N, C-alpha and C positions, 0 to 999 in steps of 0.2 A: 514542464520543468520551467523554474523561475531563474531567468537569467541572472548572473552574479552581479553584483554593484561594481561598477567601475567609473572612473572620472569621466565627465562629460568634457570631452575636447574641444578646442576651439574649432579645429577643422569639422568636428561634428556640427557646430552651431553655424558656421560658414555654409556649409552644404545645406543644412536646413533653411536658411535664408533665400538661397536660390531655389529650393524645391517648393517653396510655399509663397513666393513673390506674386504669383498671379491670384491668389486666394486672400492673402492677409494684407491689412493696410499697414503702411509705416505711420504710426500714430503721431500726432503733434505732441511736443514738449512745449508747454506754456508756463509763462511767469506766474507765480502766485504773489511772491513779494521779492524785496532784493537778494534773499538767500534761498528761496524755495521754488522748485519747479514742479510742474505735475505733468506725468507721462500718461496722457488720456487714452488707456487701453478700452474705456467704457464706449470708445467710437468705432470699435472693431464691428463688423457686420453682425456678429452675434452679440454685441454691447459686452464683450468680456475678453480677456487675454487668452483664455482656454482654446481658442481656435488656432492659436499659434502651434502649441503642441499637438492638438488633433489632427492638424493638416499635415503635420510632418510625419507623425506615427501612422496615420492611415496611408499615406502616400507611401511610405517605406514598406508596408506589405507586400507579400508575394499575391500573385494573382489568384493562388489557391486559397490563401488565407482570407483573402477579401470575399472570394466566391461563397464562402461559409456564413458571410455577414460577420457584423461586429457588434459587441456590446460593452458597455463602461457602467460605472457608478457615479452618482453624481447627486448633488442639490440643486443642481440646474445649469450652471455654467460649462462644467465638463461634457454634460450630456448634450447641450446645444452645439459645443464645438464638434465633438464626434459625429452628431447627426449631420451638421453641416457638411463636414468632410466626407462621410459616407453617401450622403446624397449626391455630391459631386461625383464620386467613383461608380454610382448606379449600384450600390449594395445596400441591403436592409440593416437596420441599426435597432438595438434594444438597450433601453436604459434601465438598470436597475436604480430607481429613484428614492431618495429618502422622502417619506411619505408627508413629511412638514415642509417639504420645500414650497416656496411661493407659488402660488397659481399661475403667476405670471411667467414663471420660469417653466412650469409643467406644460403650459399652453404652447409656448414657443417651442419645446423639444417636440410635441406631437406635431406641430405646423411644419417642422423640418423633416417629418416622417418616421420620428422615432415611436417603437412601440414601449410603453412605460409599464413597468414593474414595480409597483410601490412596496417599500420594505420600511422597517424601522430603521432609526440611526444605528442601534447595535448591530442589526442584520446587515447593514451596508459596510459597517467598519470591519466586521468579520470578514465579509465577501472582499474587502480591501486588502486585508492582511493576508488572506489565503490565495487570491488571486483566482477565485473560483466561486461560482453560485449554482446550486443544484438546479437542473433543468434546462441550463443554456449550454449549447455546444457550439456557439459562434466563437470567432476570434476574440479574445479579451484585449482591450485597450485600457490599460490603467489609467485612471485619471490623474494620478501624480507619480507613482513608482514605476516608471517606464523611462528607459533611456532616450528614446526618440521623442517622446513627448516633452520630456525636460529641454533636449536639446532645440526644439522648437521655441520653447519660452526663452532659451538663451539669446535668440535673435533680437529681443527687446533691449538686451544689454548692450548689443553693437550699436544700436540706435542712439541709446542714451550717451554713449561715449562720443560719437560723432556729433551729435546735438549740443552737448554741454561738455566740452573737454576739460574744463577747469573744476568737475564735479567732485566732491570730497566723500560725499555720504550717499548711498542708495537704500531707500527704506522700500520693504515689500511686505504685505501681509502675510502670514503663514497659516495655512489650513493643513493640507497633507505635507506640504513642502516643495512641492515641484516648482512653484514660481521662483521662489527665492534661490533654489538650487540652480536653475537655469539661468536666471539673471546672474547670479554671483559666479557661476562658471565663467561667463563671458567677461565679467567685469574683472576677476582676479586674474584671467590669463592675459587680459591686455594692460590691466592698471592695478596691480596688486596692492598699491597703496590706498586706494579707494577703500573705505569702509561700508560693508554691507550689513544691514540691520533688518532683523525681522520686527513686525508689530502684530501684537495679539490683543483682543478683548480681555479685560480682567476675569470675566466669565469663562474663559476657554483658552488658557494660557499654557499649553504643556510644553512649548519650546523653552519658554523662559525657565520654568520649573525644571526641565530636563539640565539646561545649563547650570542652574545652581546645583543641582545635585550630581552631575558629571556623567549623566547617562540618560537613555531614553525612558521617560516616565509617563505614567497615566496620570490625567488631571482629575484628581477624585472630587472636586467640586464643581465639576462641568455644569453649566446652564445654558439652556436654549435662549437664544436672543435673536433680535432683528439681524444680527450680524452672522447670517447663516452660511455664507461663502467663505469663511474662515474660522479659525478657532476650533481644532479638533479636540476629541478626548485624550488623545496620546499621541505620542511620537512613536513611530515604529522603529524598530532597530535598522531597518533597511535605509530609512529616510535619516535617520540619525547620521549614518555613515556618509550618506550624499551630502548632508548639509555641513557637517564639521569643517570639511577643508575650506569653505567657501563662505561662511556666515560668521560675522564677528560679534554678533551679540543680538539681544533682543529688548524691546520697550514694549511694556504693558500699559494699555490705555483704558479709561473709564468708557461706559457705554455714553455718559454724558459728552464726555471729549470726542467721541466719534460720531453723535448727532451733530454736534458744532462743526466738526468737520465736514459733514456732508453738505450743511448748510453754506459753509464757506465756499466749498468747490462750486456749488450752484451758483453763488452771488459772484466769484471771480472768473470761472471759465464758462458759465451758462451752460455747463452740462450736469447730468445726473449721476452721482455715485450711489451704489447700494452701500450698505454697512461695511461690508469686505472692503469695498473700494477706497473707503475714506480711512481706513485704519492708518495707512502710511502717513497721511497728512495729520491725523491727531497724534501720531508719534513724533512728527516733526516739529509740531507745536509745544512739545514738552521741553523743548531747549535741552536735549540730551545728546544731540547729534551736531557735528561740524557742519558748516555750510560752504559752498552752496550744496544743497541737498535736492535729489531727485526723487519724488515720491510717485511710486507707482500705484495709479488710480485703476485698480485691476478690472472692475466691473461696474457696470449701471442697470442691472437687472432687479428691478424693484417695482412693485406696483405703485403708480402715481398717487394713489390716495394715502397708501402707507407711508410713502415718501414725504408726502405734505404733512401727514399728522407728525411723523417724527421730527421734522425740522422745525416745527412751530411749537414743539414741546418746551415749556420753560425748564432750563437747566439750571443747577446751582452753581 
């Protein structure tokens, strides 16, 4: 039975921070320019923010639930986070992995002890909507539609407010919606005046479409791209319910703008951002948000050769 959607309370987020403090890094907030700051979640042990939610969700499971092993669905970053947390608790982990996931992400999931079950994007999305996958009897840890997973991500919002108390806008990439729901829940509980904005690539922008049409929608013109860690095919009804109270809008960016942002993050912070990790900065640079702006650089799991090729591509 799927638990009903309920608000992510600030108490849930504060408890999550205590629970994951020995596993998750407090990542630095670095200045990009006078009005923009980067929250470098690409520096986490798994090089992505998903370790926050995964660590909290797996730690919250009962001994009986963990004894069955855990499984999740992932294009790479959630799988690494859940595998990392499962290994810490000594339990087996299976990842239903989108078969087009970058080899770098697949290799890292296996290195953390995960068993990989490759599936198509459509199969993965059906499993995410149904919270089930035939043949797996382990305990499911949903990669975004999970209260404890989202509360773990909310810990990032607490850090942002502590490190940048004058922030006016926080921008997060949107894939399934768990990141922005967690961060937005913390921000709105503590500072309801701060604007929370989602960022999506033009090739996969279902949340912006859903906002325009007033309800959860499927993005018919979805295209696969190097932004593999964000930009879903649709917004689920449950995630629409979660995001609506804590997200103020969305900015859609081009792939060229995303490539430029990847290069700029490397130049300014000397760190690597994958496509999804650079969406927030690309959105900030469109001048559609009020500063000071904090951009969540959500991950940096990308093959180095691919990264080099992308940032050296001439853009119009």
